[in-house]
C-alpha positions as CSV (number, residue, x, y, z in Angstrom):
1,M,-45.5,50.0,-154.5
2,E,-48.8,51.5,-155.7
3,N,-50.4,48.1,-155.8
4,L,-50.1,47.8,-152.0
5,I,-52.3,50.8,-151.2
6,A,-55.6,48.8,-151.6
7,L,-54.3,46.2,-149.1
8,L,-54.4,48.9,-146.4
9,V,-58.2,49.0,-146.6
10,A,-58.7,45.4,-147.7
11,A,-57.1,43.8,-144.6
12,P,-59.5,45.3,-142.0
13,L,-62.4,45.1,-144.4
14,L,-61.8,41.4,-144.8
15,G,-61.7,41.1,-141.0
16,A,-65.0,42.9,-140.6
17,A,-66.6,40.7,-143.2
18,V,-65.4,37.4,-141.8
19,L,-66.1,38.3,-138.1
20,L,-69.5,39.7,-138.8
21,C,-70.6,36.9,-141.2
22,G,-68.7,33.9,-139.9
23,G,-71.0,33.1,-137.0
24,R,-70.3,31.7,-133.6
25,R,-67.7,29.3,-134.8
26,L,-65.3,32.2,-134.7
27,D,-66.1,33.3,-131.1
28,A,-63.0,31.6,-129.7
29,A,-60.5,33.2,-132.1
30,G,-62.3,36.2,-133.6
31,H,-60.4,38.7,-131.5
32,W,-57.1,37.4,-132.6
33,L,-58.1,37.5,-136.3
34,G,-59.3,41.1,-136.0
35,T,-56.1,42.2,-134.2
36,L,-53.9,40.4,-136.7
37,L,-55.6,42.0,-139.7
38,A,-55.3,45.4,-138.1
39,A,-51.6,44.7,-137.5
40,A,-51.2,43.5,-141.1
41,S,-52.6,46.9,-142.3
42,F,-50.0,48.6,-140.1
43,V,-47.2,46.5,-141.6
44,V,-48.3,47.4,-145.1
45,A,-48.4,51.1,-144.0
46,A,-44.8,50.8,-142.7
47,V,-43.6,49.3,-145.9
48,L,-45.2,52.0,-148.0
49,F,-43.8,54.7,-145.6
50,F,-40.2,53.5,-145.9
51,G,-40.6,53.2,-149.7
52,M,-41.9,56.8,-149.7
53,L,-38.9,58.0,-147.8
54,G,-36.6,56.7,-150.6
55,R,-38.2,59.1,-153.1
56,G,-37.7,62.8,-153.6
57,A,-40.1,65.2,-151.7
58,E,-42.0,66.1,-154.8
59,D,-42.2,62.5,-156.1
60,R,-43.7,60.8,-153.1
61,A,-47.4,60.8,-154.0
62,L,-48.6,57.4,-155.1
63,H,-51.9,56.6,-157.0
64,Q,-53.8,53.4,-157.5
65,T,-57.0,53.2,-159.6
66,L,-59.0,50.0,-159.1
67,Y,-61.9,50.7,-161.5
68,T,-64.3,53.3,-162.6
69,W,-67.1,53.4,-160.1
70,V,-69.6,55.6,-161.9
71,P,-69.0,56.0,-165.7
72,V,-71.9,58.2,-166.8
73,E,-70.7,60.6,-169.6
74,S,-69.1,63.6,-167.8
75,F,-70.0,62.3,-164.4
76,R,-67.1,60.0,-163.7
77,A,-66.2,58.6,-160.3
78,D,-63.2,56.3,-159.8
79,L,-62.5,53.9,-157.0
80,A,-59.0,55.3,-156.7
81,F,-56.5,55.9,-153.9
82,Q,-54.0,58.7,-153.3
83,L,-51.2,58.2,-150.9
84,D,-49.2,61.3,-150.2
85,Q,-47.4,62.7,-147.2
86,L,-50.7,63.9,-145.6
87,S,-52.6,60.7,-146.1
88,M,-49.5,58.6,-145.1
89,T,-49.4,60.4,-141.7
90,F,-53.1,59.5,-141.1
91,V,-52.6,55.9,-142.3
92,L,-49.7,55.4,-139.8
93,L,-51.7,56.9,-137.0
94,I,-54.9,55.0,-137.7
95,T,-53.3,51.6,-138.2
96,G,-50.7,52.0,-135.4
97,V,-52.9,53.3,-132.7
98,G,-55.8,51.3,-133.9
99,T,-53.8,48.1,-133.6
100,L,-52.8,49.0,-130.1
101,I,-56.4,49.5,-129.2
102,H,-57.2,46.1,-130.7
103,V,-54.6,44.5,-128.4
104,Y,-56.0,46.4,-125.4
105,S,-59.5,45.3,-126.2
106,I,-58.5,41.6,-126.0
107,G,-58.2,42.0,-122.3
108,Y,-60.8,44.7,-121.8
109,M,-63.6,42.7,-123.6
110,E,-62.4,39.3,-122.3
111,H,-65.7,38.5,-120.6
112,D,-68.0,40.0,-123.1
113,E,-70.0,37.2,-124.9
114,R,-70.2,39.4,-128.1
115,R,-66.5,40.0,-128.3
116,R,-66.2,38.6,-131.9
117,R,-68.8,41.1,-133.1
118,F,-67.0,44.0,-131.3
119,F,-63.8,43.2,-133.1
120,G,-65.7,43.0,-136.4
121,Y,-67.0,46.5,-135.7
122,L,-63.5,47.7,-134.8
123,N,-62.2,46.4,-138.2
124,L,-65.0,48.0,-140.0
125,F,-64.2,51.3,-138.4
126,L,-60.5,51.1,-139.4
127,A,-61.5,50.2,-143.0
128,A,-63.9,53.1,-143.3
129,M,-61.4,55.6,-141.8
130,L,-58.6,54.4,-144.1
131,L,-60.9,54.7,-147.1
132,L,-61.7,58.3,-146.0
133,V,-58.1,59.4,-145.9
134,L,-56.9,57.4,-148.9
135,A,-59.6,58.5,-151.4
136,D,-58.4,60.6,-154.3
137,N,-61.8,62.3,-154.8
138,Y,-64.5,63.8,-152.6
139,L,-67.2,61.3,-153.6
140,L,-65.1,58.3,-152.4
141,L,-64.1,60.3,-149.3
142,Y,-67.9,60.7,-148.7
143,F,-68.3,56.9,-148.9
144,G,-65.7,56.4,-146.2
145,W,-67.1,59.3,-144.3
146,E,-70.5,57.6,-144.1
147,G,-68.8,54.3,-143.2
148,V,-67.2,55.9,-140.2
149,G,-70.6,57.2,-139.1
150,L,-72.1,53.7,-139.4
151,A,-69.3,52.0,-137.5
152,S,-69.4,54.7,-134.8
153,Y,-73.1,54.1,-134.3
154,L,-72.5,50.4,-134.0
155,L,-69.6,50.8,-131.5
156,I,-71.1,53.5,-129.3
157,G,-74.3,51.5,-129.0
158,F,-72.5,48.2,-128.6
159,W,-74.0,47.7,-125.2
160,Q,-77.4,48.3,-126.5
161,H,-79.1,46.7,-123.5
162,K,-78.3,50.0,-121.7
163,P,-80.9,52.6,-122.8
164,S,-78.2,55.3,-122.3
165,A,-75.9,53.6,-124.8
166,A,-78.7,53.1,-127.4
167,T,-79.7,56.8,-127.0
168,A,-76.1,58.0,-127.3
169,A,-75.6,56.0,-130.5
170,K,-78.7,57.5,-132.1
171,K,-77.7,61.0,-131.0
172,A,-74.2,60.6,-132.5
173,F,-75.7,59.3,-135.7
174,L,-78.3,62.0,-136.1
175,V,-76.0,64.9,-135.2
176,N,-73.5,63.7,-137.7
177,R,-76.1,63.5,-140.4
178,V,-76.5,67.3,-140.1
179,G,-72.8,67.7,-140.9
180,D,-73.0,65.1,-143.7
181,I,-75.6,67.3,-145.5
182,G,-72.9,70.0,-145.6
183,L,-70.4,67.6,-147.2
184,S,-73.0,66.4,-149.8
185,I,-73.9,69.9,-150.8
186,A,-70.2,70.9,-151.0
187,I,-69.6,67.9,-153.4
188,M,-72.5,69.0,-155.6
189,L,-71.2,72.6,-155.7
190,M,-67.8,71.3,-156.7
191,F,-69.1,69.2,-159.6
192,T,-71.3,72.1,-160.9
193,T,-68.3,74.5,-160.6
194,F,-65.3,72.4,-161.7
195,G,-67.0,69.5,-163.5
196,T,-65.3,67.0,-161.2
197,F,-64.8,66.2,-157.6
198,A,-61.3,64.7,-157.8
199,F,-58.8,66.4,-155.5
200,G,-56.3,67.2,-158.2
201,P,-58.4,69.3,-160.6
202,V,-60.6,70.9,-157.9
203,L,-57.7,72.1,-155.7
204,A,-55.5,73.1,-158.6
205,T,-58.1,75.3,-160.1
206,A,-59.8,76.5,-157.0
207,D,-58.5,80.1,-157.3
208,K,-60.2,80.4,-160.7
209,A,-63.7,80.0,-159.2
210,S,-65.7,83.0,-157.8
211,E,-65.1,83.8,-154.2
212,G,-68.8,83.5,-153.4
213,T,-68.9,79.9,-154.7
214,L,-65.7,79.0,-152.8
215,T,-67.1,80.5,-149.6
216,A,-70.2,78.4,-150.0
217,I,-68.2,75.3,-150.5
218,G,-65.9,76.1,-147.6
219,L,-68.8,76.7,-145.2
220,M,-70.4,73.4,-146.2
221,L,-67.1,71.6,-145.7
222,L,-66.8,73.3,-142.3
223,L,-70.3,72.2,-141.4
224,A,-69.2,68.6,-142.2
225,A,-66.1,69.0,-140.1
226,C,-68.1,70.3,-137.1
227,G,-70.2,67.1,-137.1
228,K,-67.3,64.6,-137.3
229,S,-64.9,66.5,-135.1
230,A,-67.5,67.6,-132.5
231,Q,-67.0,71.3,-133.0
232,V,-69.5,74.0,-132.0
233,P,-72.5,73.9,-132.8
234,L,-72.5,70.1,-133.5
235,Q,-70.5,69.0,-130.5
236,S,-73.3,67.7,-128.3
237,W,-72.9,64.0,-129.3
238,L,-69.3,63.6,-128.0
239,G,-69.9,63.4,-124.3
240,D,-72.7,60.9,-124.6
241,A,-70.5,58.8,-126.9
242,M,-68.7,57.7,-123.7
243,E,-71.5,55.2,-123.1
244,G,-69.6,52.8,-125.5
245,P,-66.8,50.5,-124.3
246,T,-63.6,52.4,-123.4
247,P,-61.6,51.1,-126.4
248,V,-64.3,52.7,-128.6
249,S,-63.7,56.1,-126.8
250,A,-60.0,55.8,-127.4
251,L,-60.4,54.9,-131.1
252,I,-63.0,57.6,-131.8
253,H,-61.2,60.4,-129.8
254,A,-57.6,59.7,-130.6
255,A,-56.9,58.3,-134.0
256,T,-60.0,58.2,-136.2
257,M,-63.4,59.8,-136.2
258,V,-62.8,63.2,-134.6
259,T,-59.7,63.8,-136.7
260,A,-61.7,63.4,-139.9
261,G,-62.9,67.0,-139.9
262,V,-59.3,68.3,-139.4
263,Y,-58.2,66.2,-142.4
264,L,-61.0,67.5,-144.5
265,I,-60.2,71.1,-143.9
266,T,-56.4,70.6,-144.3
267,R,-56.9,68.5,-147.5
268,S,-59.2,71.3,-148.9
269,G,-56.7,74.0,-147.9
270,A,-56.6,75.6,-151.5
271,I,-60.4,76.2,-151.2
272,F,-60.2,77.9,-147.8
273,D,-57.1,79.9,-148.9
274,A,-59.2,81.4,-151.7
275,A,-62.2,82.1,-149.5
276,P,-61.2,84.3,-146.6
277,T,-64.7,84.4,-145.1
278,A,-64.8,80.6,-144.8
279,Q,-61.3,80.6,-143.4
280,T,-62.3,83.1,-140.7
281,A,-65.3,80.9,-139.9
282,V,-63.0,78.0,-139.4
283,V,-60.8,80.0,-137.0
284,T,-63.8,81.2,-135.1
285,V,-65.3,77.7,-134.7
286,G,-61.9,76.4,-133.5
287,A,-61.4,79.2,-130.9
288,V,-64.9,78.9,-129.5
289,T,-64.8,75.1,-129.2
290,L,-61.3,75.2,-127.7
291,L,-62.7,77.2,-124.7
292,F,-66.1,75.4,-124.7
293,G,-64.6,71.9,-124.3
294,A,-62.0,73.0,-121.7
295,I,-64.7,74.6,-119.5
296,V,-66.9,71.5,-119.8
297,G,-63.9,69.3,-118.9
298,C,-63.4,71.3,-115.6
299,A,-66.8,70.3,-114.2
300,K,-67.1,66.6,-115.0
301,D,-66.7,64.0,-112.3
302,D,-67.0,61.1,-114.8
303,I,-63.4,60.4,-115.8
304,K,-64.3,59.6,-119.4
305,K,-66.5,62.6,-119.9
306,A,-63.8,64.9,-118.5
307,L,-61.5,63.4,-121.2
308,A,-64.3,63.9,-123.8
309,G,-64.4,67.6,-123.0
310,S,-60.6,67.6,-123.4
311,T,-60.8,66.0,-126.8
312,M,-63.3,68.6,-127.9
313,S,-60.9,71.4,-126.8
314,Q,-57.8,69.8,-128.3
315,I,-59.6,69.3,-131.7
316,G,-60.5,73.0,-131.4
317,Y,-56.8,73.8,-131.3
318,M,-56.3,71.8,-134.5
319,V,-59.2,73.4,-136.3
320,L,-58.0,76.9,-135.3
321,A,-54.6,76.1,-136.6
322,A,-56.0,74.8,-139.9
323,G,-58.0,78.0,-140.2
324,L,-54.8,80.0,-140.1
325,G,-53.8,78.7,-143.6
326,P,-50.3,77.8,-144.6
327,I,-48.8,79.1,-141.3
328,G,-50.9,76.6,-139.4
329,Y,-51.7,73.5,-141.5
330,A,-48.6,71.6,-140.6
331,F,-49.0,72.4,-136.9
332,A,-52.6,71.3,-136.9
333,I,-51.6,67.9,-138.2
334,M,-48.6,67.7,-135.9
335,H,-50.8,68.3,-132.9
336,L,-53.3,65.8,-134.3
337,V,-50.6,63.1,-134.3
338,T,-49.2,63.9,-130.8
339,H,-52.8,64.0,-129.5
340,G,-53.4,60.6,-131.0
341,F,-50.7,59.2,-128.7
342,F,-51.4,60.9,-125.4
343,K,-55.2,61.0,-125.7
344,A,-55.3,57.3,-126.7
345,G,-53.1,56.6,-123.7
346,L,-55.3,58.7,-121.4
347,F,-58.5,56.9,-122.5
348,L,-56.9,53.5,-122.2
349,G,-55.6,54.5,-118.8
350,A,-59.1,55.6,-117.8
351,G,-60.4,52.2,-119.0
352,S,-57.7,50.5,-116.9
353,V,-58.8,52.4,-113.8
354,M,-62.4,51.4,-114.5
355,H,-61.3,47.8,-115.0
356,G,-59.7,47.9,-111.6
357,M,-62.6,49.7,-110.0
358,N,-65.4,47.4,-111.3
359,D,-66.5,50.0,-114.0
360,E,-66.8,52.9,-111.5
361,V,-66.4,56.1,-113.5
362,D,-66.9,58.7,-110.7
363,M,-63.6,60.2,-109.8
364,R,-64.9,61.3,-106.5
365,K,-65.0,57.6,-105.6
366,Y,-61.3,57.1,-106.5
367,G,-58.3,58.5,-104.7
368,G,-54.9,57.0,-103.9
369,L,-54.9,54.6,-106.9
370,R,-51.2,55.2,-107.6
371,A,-50.4,52.6,-104.9
372,Y,-52.7,50.0,-106.4
373,M,-52.2,50.6,-110.1
374,P,-48.5,51.7,-110.6
375,V,-48.3,51.0,-114.4
376,T,-51.6,52.8,-115.1
377,F,-50.4,55.7,-112.9
378,V,-47.1,56.2,-114.7
379,T,-48.5,55.8,-118.2
380,F,-51.5,58.0,-117.5
381,G,-49.2,60.5,-115.8
382,L,-47.0,60.8,-118.8
383,G,-50.1,61.4,-121.0
384,Y,-51.2,64.1,-118.5
385,L,-47.9,65.8,-118.7
386,A,-47.9,65.6,-122.5
387,I,-51.4,67.1,-122.9
388,I,-50.8,70.1,-120.6
389,G,-47.6,70.9,-122.6
390,F,-44.9,70.0,-120.0
391,P,-41.6,71.1,-121.5
392,G,-40.0,68.4,-123.6
393,L,-43.0,66.1,-124.0
394,S,-45.0,65.8,-127.2
395,G,-47.8,68.3,-126.4
396,F,-45.2,71.0,-125.6
397,W,-43.8,70.9,-129.2
398,S,-47.1,70.8,-131.0
399,K,-49.4,73.0,-129.0
400,D,-46.9,75.7,-128.5
401,K,-46.4,75.9,-132.2
402,I,-50.2,76.5,-132.6
403,I,-50.0,79.3,-130.0
404,E,-47.2,80.9,-131.9
405,A,-49.1,80.6,-135.2
406,A,-52.1,82.2,-133.6
407,F,-50.1,85.2,-132.5
408,A,-48.5,85.3,-136.0
409,K,-52.0,85.9,-137.5
410,G,-51.2,89.6,-137.0
411,G,-53.2,92.6,-135.9
412,T,-56.0,92.6,-133.3
413,E,-57.1,89.2,-134.5
414,G,-53.7,87.7,-133.8
415,W,-53.7,89.1,-130.2
416,I,-57.2,87.7,-129.6
417,L,-56.4,84.3,-131.0
418,G,-53.2,84.2,-129.1
419,A,-54.9,85.1,-125.9
420,V,-57.6,82.4,-126.5
421,T,-55.0,79.7,-127.1
422,L,-53.0,80.7,-124.0
423,L,-56.2,80.7,-121.8
424,G,-57.0,77.3,-123.2
425,A,-53.6,76.0,-122.2
426,G,-54.2,77.3,-118.6
427,I,-57.6,75.7,-118.4
428,T,-56.2,72.4,-119.8
429,A,-53.6,72.3,-117.1
430,Y,-56.4,72.9,-114.5
431,Y,-58.8,70.2,-115.5
432,M,-56.2,67.6,-116.3
433,T,-54.4,68.2,-112.9
434,R,-57.9,67.9,-111.3
435,V,-58.3,64.5,-113.0
436,M,-54.9,63.4,-112.0
437,I,-55.3,64.4,-108.3
438,M,-58.8,63.0,-107.9
439,T,-57.8,59.7,-109.4
440,F,-54.4,58.9,-108.2
441,F,-53.6,61.1,-105.2
442,G,-55.1,61.8,-101.8
443,E,-57.0,59.4,-99.6
444,K,-59.0,56.5,-101.0
445,R,-62.6,57.4,-101.2
446,W,-64.2,54.0,-102.0
447,Q,-65.8,51.8,-99.4
448,P,-63.9,48.5,-99.3
449,A,-66.0,45.4,-99.6
450,P,-66.3,43.5,-96.3
451,D,-64.2,40.4,-95.8
452,P,-66.5,37.4,-96.3
453,H,-64.5,35.5,-93.6
454,R,-64.9,38.3,-91.0
455,A,-67.8,38.2,-88.5
456,P,-70.3,41.0,-88.9
457,D,-70.0,43.9,-86.6
458,V,-73.7,44.1,-86.0
459,E,-76.6,41.7,-85.9
460,P,-78.2,41.0,-89.3
461,A,-81.5,42.3,-88.2
462,A,-79.9,45.6,-87.1
463,A,-77.9,45.9,-90.3
464,D,-81.0,45.9,-92.5
465,D,-82.5,49.0,-91.1
466,G,-82.6,51.1,-94.3
467,R,-79.6,53.2,-93.4
468,H,-76.8,51.0,-94.7
469,L,-78.1,50.3,-98.2
470,A,-79.0,52.7,-101.0
471,A,-82.5,51.3,-101.4
472,G,-84.3,48.0,-101.2
473,P,-83.2,44.7,-99.9
474,V,-79.7,43.2,-100.4
475,G,-79.4,41.8,-103.9
476,S,-81.8,44.2,-105.5
477,P,-80.5,46.3,-108.4
478,A,-81.0,49.6,-106.5
479,A,-79.1,48.3,-103.5
480,E,-76.1,46.9,-105.4
481,G,-73.1,48.6,-106.8
482,P,-70.7,47.1,-109.4
483,A,-70.2,43.3,-109.4
484,G,-73.0,42.8,-107.0
485,H,-71.4,44.6,-104.1
486,P,-73.7,46.9,-102.0
487,A,-73.8,50.5,-103.2
488,G,-70.6,52.4,-102.3
489,E,-68.6,49.2,-101.6
490,L,-65.9,48.0,-103.9
491,P,-63.1,45.5,-103.6
492,D,-59.5,46.8,-103.6
493,P,-58.4,48.0,-107.1
494,H,-56.0,45.9,-109.0
495,E,-53.6,46.5,-112.0
496,S,-54.8,45.5,-115.4
497,P,-53.5,42.5,-117.4
498,R,-50.5,42.8,-119.7
499,S,-52.8,42.8,-122.8
500,M,-54.0,46.2,-121.5
501,T,-50.8,47.7,-119.9
502,V,-48.5,47.0,-122.9
503,P,-50.4,49.2,-125.3
504,M,-50.5,51.9,-122.6
505,I,-46.7,51.7,-122.2
506,V,-46.2,52.0,-126.0
507,L,-48.5,55.0,-126.2
508,A,-46.7,56.6,-123.2
509,F,-43.4,56.4,-125.2
510,G,-45.2,58.2,-128.1
511,S,-46.6,60.8,-125.6
512,V,-43.0,61.5,-124.5
513,F,-40.9,61.4,-127.6
514,A,-43.2,62.0,-130.7
515,G,-43.3,65.8,-130.6
516,G,-39.5,66.1,-130.1
517,L,-38.7,63.8,-133.0
518,F,-41.1,65.8,-135.2
519,S,-39.5,69.1,-134.3
520,I,-35.9,68.1,-135.0
521,N,-34.9,70.4,-137.9
522,S,-38.6,71.0,-138.5
523,A,-38.7,67.5,-139.9
524,F,-42.5,67.2,-139.8
525,V,-43.1,70.6,-141.4
526,H,-40.8,69.7,-144.3
527,W,-42.5,66.3,-144.6
528,L,-45.9,67.8,-145.1
529,E,-44.9,71.0,-147.0
530,P,-45.3,69.6,-150.6
531,V,-49.0,68.9,-149.8
532,T,-50.0,71.5,-147.3
533,R,-47.6,74.3,-148.1
534,F,-45.9,76.2,-145.3
535,E,-45.3,79.9,-144.6
536,H,-43.3,81.1,-141.6
537,G,-45.4,83.2,-139.3
538,H,-44.0,86.3,-137.6
539,P,-45.5,86.7,-134.1
540,P,-45.4,90.2,-132.6
541,V,-43.2,88.9,-129.8
542,S,-40.4,86.3,-129.8
543,A,-41.0,82.6,-129.4
544,A,-39.2,82.6,-126.1
545,V,-41.7,85.1,-124.7
546,I,-44.7,83.1,-125.9
547,T,-43.2,79.9,-124.4
548,T,-42.6,81.6,-121.1
549,A,-46.1,83.0,-121.1
550,T,-47.5,79.5,-121.9
551,L,-45.5,77.9,-119.0
552,V,-46.8,80.6,-116.6
553,V,-50.4,80.0,-117.4
554,L,-49.7,76.2,-117.3
555,L,-48.3,76.5,-113.8
556,A,-51.2,78.8,-112.8
557,G,-53.8,76.3,-113.9
558,A,-52.1,73.3,-112.4
559,G,-51.5,75.3,-109.1
560,L,-55.1,76.3,-108.9
561,A,-56.2,72.7,-109.3
562,Y,-53.7,71.6,-106.6
563,A,-55.0,74.2,-104.2
564,Q,-58.6,73.1,-104.7
565,Y,-58.1,69.4,-104.9
566,G,-54.7,68.5,-103.6
567,R,-54.7,70.5,-100.3
568,R,-58.3,69.8,-99.4
569,P,-60.3,66.7,-99.0
570,V,-62.3,65.8,-102.0
571,P,-66.0,65.4,-101.0
572,V,-67.6,62.2,-102.3
573,T,-70.7,64.2,-103.3
574,A,-70.1,67.2,-105.5
575,P,-71.0,70.6,-104.0
576,R,-73.6,72.7,-105.7
577,G,-71.0,75.1,-107.2
578,S,-71.4,78.3,-109.0
579,L,-73.8,79.0,-111.8
580,L,-71.0,78.4,-114.4
581,T,-70.0,75.1,-112.7
582,R,-73.6,73.9,-112.8
583,A,-73.9,74.9,-116.4
584,A,-70.6,73.2,-117.3
585,R,-71.9,70.0,-115.6
586,R,-74.7,70.1,-118.1
587,D,-72.3,70.7,-121.0
588,L,-72.9,74.4,-121.0
589,L,-76.5,73.8,-121.7
590,Q,-75.8,72.6,-125.2
591,D,-78.6,70.0,-125.1
592,D,-81.0,72.5,-123.6
593,F,-80.1,74.9,-126.4
594,N,-80.6,72.3,-129.0
595,H,-83.9,71.3,-127.5
596,V,-85.3,74.8,-127.3
597,V,-83.9,76.1,-130.7
598,L,-83.9,72.9,-132.8
599,V,-86.4,70.5,-131.3
600,R,-89.0,73.1,-130.1
601,G,-88.2,75.3,-133.0
602,G,-88.7,72.4,-135.4
603,E,-92.0,71.5,-133.8
604,H,-93.3,75.1,-134.1
605,L,-92.0,75.3,-137.7
606,T,-93.8,72.0,-138.5
607,R,-97.0,73.2,-136.9
608,S,-96.8,76.4,-138.9
609,L,-96.2,74.5,-142.1
610,V,-99.2,72.3,-141.3
611,Y,-101.4,75.3,-140.6
612,V,-100.3,77.0,-143.9
613,D,-100.9,73.7,-145.7
614,H,-104.4,73.3,-144.3
615,T,-105.5,76.9,-144.5
616,L,-103.7,78.4,-147.5
617,V,-102.7,75.5,-149.8
618,D,-105.7,73.3,-149.1
619,G,-107.9,76.4,-149.0
620,V,-106.9,77.5,-152.5
621,V,-107.3,73.9,-153.9
622,N,-110.5,73.2,-152.1
623,G,-111.9,76.7,-152.9
624,T,-111.1,76.4,-156.6
625,A,-112.8,73.0,-156.6
626,A,-115.8,74.3,-154.8
627,S,-116.1,77.3,-157.2
628,V,-115.9,75.1,-160.3
629,G,-118.4,72.8,-158.8
630,G,-120.8,75.6,-157.9
631,L,-120.5,77.2,-161.3
632,S,-121.0,73.8,-163.0
633,G,-124.1,73.2,-160.9
634,R,-125.6,76.6,-162.0
635,L,-124.7,76.1,-165.7
636,R,-126.2,72.6,-165.6
637,K,-129.6,74.1,-164.9
638,L,-129.5,75.8,-168.4
639,Q,-129.5,72.3,-170.0
640,N,-132.6,70.7,-168.5
641,G,-133.7,68.6,-171.6
642,Y,-137.0,70.4,-172.2
643,A,-137.6,71.6,-175.9
644,R,-139.7,74.5,-174.8
645,S,-136.9,75.9,-172.6
646,Y,-134.5,75.7,-175.5
647,A,-137.1,77.4,-177.8
648,V,-137.6,80.2,-175.3
649,S,-133.8,80.6,-175.0
650,M,-133.5,80.8,-178.8
651,F,-136.3,83.3,-179.0
652,G,-134.8,85.4,-176.3
653,G,-131.4,85.3,-177.9
654,T,-132.8,86.3,-181.3
655,A,-134.7,89.2,-179.7
656,V,-131.5,90.5,-178.0
657,L,-129.5,90.3,-181.3
658,I,-132.3,92.2,-183.2
659,A,-132.5,94.8,-180.5
660,A,-128.8,95.3,-180.5
661,T,-128.6,95.6,-184.3
662,L,-131.4,98.2,-184.4
663,L,-129.8,100.2,-181.6
664,M,-126.4,100.3,-183.4
665,R,-128.0,101.6,-186.6
666,A,-129.9,104.2,-184.8
667,V,-126.7,105.5,-183.2
């Protein structure tokens, strides 16, 4: 069984190599090859999973060492894999959802001339993410960590002819480099403290290191997690990453990149358990991001950016749960898995809507799409019910457990965290109901394209009077909307092809049933317990009271959204809104903050350092050189080459010595 582990990474890695190096001869079949190799990795994962089920709970971890990567005396790094219950959960999620996204991409990217390269990047992404979660040491994990960063850069900027996409890719890459510095420092501290960076020895002896060292390691790991999982303060890249093709958004947000930070914290649980300060920092970051992302999601009219804010918020739930320690680790991973189903379904549903609306992303130009796209409506609707925590669906089982664990923290901190998670649930219901109503309900708000066989209502000369077009003559980029139609005019929406709807249907089943299956006899908790450990929390009130409170805030949030968007016409142009609304539309000024504090601050710091270098450092160096030069010039005058000058000097020196001798004798 152990020999199969490497095949999990090898299959998509082979696909990436062949598709990216094979040239145009593979254009016709490249997408099929990429999808089949992703599916092959999932099949291997399924075989390993069922083999793991046949073992005892304490005997399920598998190891495979390929070779020693860096054999330098005490510095030893193995290319080795560890497949236990935690990594198995991620492997199934990555390969399963990843394969569905590959299938969806066959239809979504059908007309893209660079489709082969796109599937090569998708395969590279899967291989890097699988390497990250299968590594048995932090150095190899770092290798996969950087591979995910590279692949995300290539995918987000895939449509690089768009300046916004190229900029978004660079932004994601640079912001994540900040987090990567944290991971690299943490690995260095581990090696100097424990003499190794392998999971086993580090985590087994973590409690023997000083609390200060463990706190430093924990904070650096948290910084890394903030970058990959888009948590405050490194969250600014996530919304802009929507510039990539929609399957990329689904892959990054649901099953891979943003979950890496949660995996890192959970895998390193022994370090955080022994460093309370770092653990408190994790909880704080999760709580702040939970509300931050939810508020941003409330103000977005771009359907993908609204879902991006949702991802930020839901990952905040997971990070908060991971920061609670053994009472929350299992629930963080459980919500991660259920989120993988319903968020992937929501993003693919958003892509289906865009496909039917000629890539229009503004929800204010949707409305009434349930009649035109019934499959998309049902699957997206089930994902909506799951994410808001509708009773019985997957989000209900996983998110409610996190809310209970937050209250179980105890004391004032428990009440604060519980209130934050409840408030987040209410805001989630609000913004997701808003998305649902604006997209699928109400009157249609797009302008139908004119029938080419219908006679014009006005004379052509009268039509081109500057009031009917956005700007410029017909056919100019400023005057045309999607697919060459005049601005504001779209053909009637249409349902997506089966290659897109079938993955959405499969994900919808996961959105409905996954959480319930995990919760039967606490099956998922018992599955992870040998790796993550588990302690029963004791909330100050009963679980029934917490569930009731959660349902009340859920209904309040959904009801408020219905009152604002379901009972009133949705204006095509967004109103100015309150100060908070305007700030939320600009991502709560996160980019402005980064520009003022980091960019401007960096500029001022650089100028200050340049000034210090020129005035102090160069002043000392140049002053020393000038002093030596001046002194040398003066001393050089004493050696002029004239014998008479030397004779006078000798006579004067002799006279001084005689005078000094006589004076000393007289005294």
